[in-house]
C-alpha positions in Angstrom: -7.2 -46.3 40.1 -10.6 -44.3 40.2 -10.3 -44.0 43.9 -7.0 -42.4 43.4 -7.9 -39.5 40.8 -10.4 -37.7 42.7 -8.0 -36.5 45.3 -5.1 -36.2 43.0 -7.5 -34.1 41.1 -8.3 -31.9 43.9 -4.8 -31.7 45.0 -3.4 -30.6 41.7 -6.7 -28.2 41.7 -5.0 -26.7 44.9 -1.5 -26.5 43.9 -2.7 -24.5 40.8 -4.5 -22.1 43.0 -1.3 -21.5 44.8 0.6 -20.9 41.7 -2.1 -18.3 40.4 -1.4 -16.1 43.7 2.4 -15.7 42.6 3.2 -13.2 40.2 4.6 -14.7 36.9 8.1 -14.2 35.9 7.7 -12.0 32.6 11.4 -11.7 32.2 13.9 -14.5 31.3 16.9 -14.5 33.3 20.3 -13.9 31.7 19.0 -11.7 28.7 21.6 -9.2 27.9 21.8 -5.7 26.1 24.8 -3.4 25.3 23.8 0.2 24.6 26.5 2.5 23.5 26.6 6.3 22.8 25.8 7.0 19.0 28.8 9.5 18.9 31.1 6.8 20.1 34.6 7.1 17.8 35.8 3.2 16.9 38.4 3.1 19.2 36.1 4.4 22.1 33.7 1.7 21.3 36.4 -0.8 21.8 37.3 0.7 24.8 33.8 0.6 26.4 33.6 -3.2 25.1 36.7 -3.7 27.3 35.2 -2.3 30.3 32.1 -4.8 29.8 34.6 -7.6 29.2 32.9 -8.7 26.2 33.7 -9.3 22.5 31.5 -7.2 20.3 28.7 -9.1 18.5 28.6 -11.5 21.5 25.4 -9.6 22.9 22.8 -7.7 20.9 24.0 -4.0 20.4 21.8 -0.9 20.4 22.7 3.2 20.3 21.3 5.7 22.1 21.4 9.0 20.5 21.9 12.8 22.1 18.3 13.4 21.3 17.1 10.5 23.2 19.0 11.5 26.2 17.9 15.1 26.3 14.2 13.7 25.9 14.4 13.0 29.9 17.0 15.8 30.8 16.0 18.6 29.4 14.9 20.9 31.9 16.5 19.1 34.9 20.1 19.8 34.3 22.2 22.4 32.2 22.8 21.9 28.9 26.3 22.0 29.8 26.0 18.9 31.5 24.0 17.0 29.1 26.4 17.8 26.3 26.4 17.7 22.7 27.4 14.1 22.4 25.9 10.9 23.4 28.8 8.7 24.7 27.8 7.1 27.8 27.4 3.2 27.3 25.7 0.4 29.6 25.8 -3.1 29.8 23.1 -4.8 31.2 22.0 -8.3 32.1 18.4 -9.7 34.1 19.2 -11.6 37.0 16.6 -13.7 39.2 13.8 -12.3 40.8 14.7 -10.9 44.3 18.3 -10.9 43.5 18.7 -6.9 43.3 20.7 -4.6 41.4 24.4 -5.0 40.9 25.9 -1.8 39.5 29.3 -1.0 38.5 30.3 2.5 37.6 33.6 3.7 35.6 34.4 7.3 34.7 31.2 8.6 36.0 32.1 11.3 38.2 28.6 12.7 39.5 26.1 9.9 40.0 26.8 7.1 42.1 26.0 3.6 42.6 23.2 4.2 45.1 21.7 7.0 43.4 21.4 4.6 40.4 19.9 1.7 42.5 17.3 4.4 43.9 16.6 5.7 40.2 16.2 2.5 38.8 13.9 0.8 41.1 11.6 3.7 40.8 11.3 3.0 37.3 10.5 -0.5 37.7 14.2 -2.4 37.2 14.7 -4.1 40.3 16.9 -7.2 39.1 19.6 -6.8 37.1 23.7 -6.7 36.5 24.5 -3.0 35.3 27.7 -1.6 34.2 28.0 1.8 33.2 30.7 3.4 31.6 32.4 5.8 29.2 35.6 6.7 27.3 36.0 10.0 29.4 34.8 11.3 32.8 31.0 12.3 32.5 28.3 13.0 34.7 26.4 9.6 34.3 22.9 11.2 34.0 22.5 10.2 30.2 23.0 6.5 31.4 19.7 6.1 32.3 18.1 6.4 29.1 20.6 3.5 27.5 19.1 1.2 30.6 15.6 2.4 30.0 15.9 1.2 26.1 17.7 -1.9 26.8 15.1 -3.0 29.4 12.4 -2.5 27.3 14.2 -3.9 24.2 14.5 -7.2 26.6 11.3 -7.5 28.0 9.2 -6.0 24.7 7.3 -3.7 27.1 7.8 -0.2 27.6 8.5 1.2 31.1 5.8 3.7 32.1 6.8 6.8 30.9 5.9 8.9 34.0 8.0 6.5 36.2 11.2 7.0 33.9 10.5 10.7 34.0 10.6 10.8 37.7 13.4 8.3 38.1 15.8 10.8 36.1 14.2 13.7 38.4 15.2 11.7 41.5 18.6 10.9 40.0 19.4 14.7 39.4 18.1 15.9 42.5 20.0 13.3 44.6 22.9 13.8 42.8 22.7 17.7 43.4 22.4 17.2 47.2 24.7 14.4 47.2 27.3 16.6 45.6 26.5 19.5 47.8 26.9 17.4 51.1 29.6 15.2 49.7 27.9 12.0 50.6 25.6 10.3 48.4 24.8 7.0 50.5 22.6 9.2 53.3 20.8 11.2 51.1 20.0 7.9 49.0 19.1 6.4 51.9 16.7 9.4 53.0 15.0 9.0 49.5 14.3 5.4 50.0 13.1 5.5 53.5 10.5 8.3 51.8 9.4 6.0 49.4 8.7 3.1 52.3 6.2 5.6 53.8 4.8 7.0 50.7 1.0 6.1 51.5 1.6 8.2 54.9 3.4 11.3 52.7 0.5 11.2 50.2 -1.7 12.3 53.2 0.4 14.7 54.7 0.2 18.4 54.1 3.6 20.3 52.5 4.7 21.1 56.1 4.2 17.7 57.5 6.4 16.3 54.8 9.1 18.8 55.5 8.8 17.9 58.9 9.4 14.3 58.2 12.3 15.1 55.8 14.2 17.0 58.4 13.3 14.3 61.2 15.0 11.6 58.5 17.8 14.1 58.1 18.9 13.9 61.6 18.3 10.4 62.0 21.2 10.1 59.5 23.1 13.2 61.1 22.5 15.4 58.0 22.2 19.3 57.6 19.9 19.9 54.7 19.3 23.7 54.0 15.7 24.8 53.2 16.1 24.9 49.4 17.3 21.3 49.8 14.3 20.4 52.1 12.3 22.1 48.9 13.6 19.7 46.4 13.2 16.7 48.0 9.7 18.0 48.8 9.0 18.6 45.5 10.6 15.1 44.4 8.2 13.4 47.1 5.0 15.0 45.7 6.3 13.6 42.2 6.9 9.9 43.7 3.7 10.0 45.1 2.2 9.6 41.7 3.6 6.6 41.3 2.4 2.9 42.6 5.2 1.9 45.1 3.4 -1.0 46.6 4.3 -3.8 44.2 8.4 -2.6 45.5 8.0 -2.6 48.8 10.1 -5.5 49.3 12.6 -4.4 47.4 13.1 -1.1 48.9 13.2 -2.6 52.3 16.1 -5.0 50.9 17.8 -1.8 49.9 17.6 -0.4 52.9 19.3 -3.3 54.8 22.1 -3.1 52.3 22.6 0.6 52.2 25.0 1.4 55.7 23.2 3.4 57.7 19.9 3.1 56.0 19.4 -0.4 57.8 19.0 1.7 61.1 16.1 3.2 59.5 14.7 0.3 57.9 14.4 -1.6 61.4 12.0 1.0 62.4 9.8 0.2 59.5 10.0 -3.8 60.2 7.6 -5.1 57.6 9.6 -6.8 55.4 10.8 -9.4 57.8 7.1 -9.8 59.2 5.9 -10.1 55.9 8.1 -12.8 55.1 7.5 -14.7 58.4 3.6 -14.3 57.5 4.3 -15.9 54.1 6.2 -19.1 55.4 3.4 -19.4 58.0 0.6 -18.9 55.3 2.6 -22.0 53.3 3.2 -24.1 56.2 -0.8 -23.7 57.2 -1.6 -24.8 53.5 0.5 -27.6 53.3 -0.9 -28.9 57.0 -4.2 -28.3 55.3 -3.4 -30.8 52.7 -1.9 -33.1 55.0 -5.2 -33.2 57.2 -7.2 -33.7 54.1 -5.3 -36.7 52.9 -5.5 -38.1 56.8 -9.2 -37.9 56.6 -9.6 -39.1 52.9 -7.5 -42.2 53.6 -7.6 -42.9 57.3 
């Protein structure tokens, strides 16, 4: 028995080292929350639950107030867009790591699915099923506040305040440009690509960033005005204050699933190479274990 104990102990130690190299799963898969606007009537609340496909009381419910919504939107959009009542409502369920964001919207007449995906990733929410709805058509900007509140309740940890603020700024700027262009997917693609090259953006002058923005727009057959380029430049300078390195794989996955953005993503090429390197490393590791036991007992 003693002959076997030492090699088994060594193997367990090696496996523990590998496990320590992978990030721990801090979020339990399948956690659900509903966040409803505090100013919904009884009938409206019943309507949003029908949109969620839920019976009230099955999933923990929270409320979001107009004051909480204004905390992130003040100064970014006119008061007329924010409104005076909180009626946007959201449902969220956490999903397995790497599954991405599955977003459904209803009665949202300004922000789009692509814009929500980008903004939530910026805030640090990467894997979840989300339904955003309202009893009447609304812009959808306030829904981000409800998603933040639900996600923080699920994890028990606050999202970084700066990341939340910048994510709202991103949603508003992207929404404004998408509204002007009549196309949300291409502008969302451009913003996502800027995030992928943020390390380079940090070292560029403003003029160089402007040139990069115009270059990406050309690749997507977009025509941006000078004011729109300045809006994106301002957003890029905000985004560079965040640590987006941990989100690289998520950003590349989004790029591969967002229409013409996949063409831009192929030029980056980092994600596939990283996956290949990972499995190559795993293969080398277990090959080393095989050699270890071969030498030990051979």
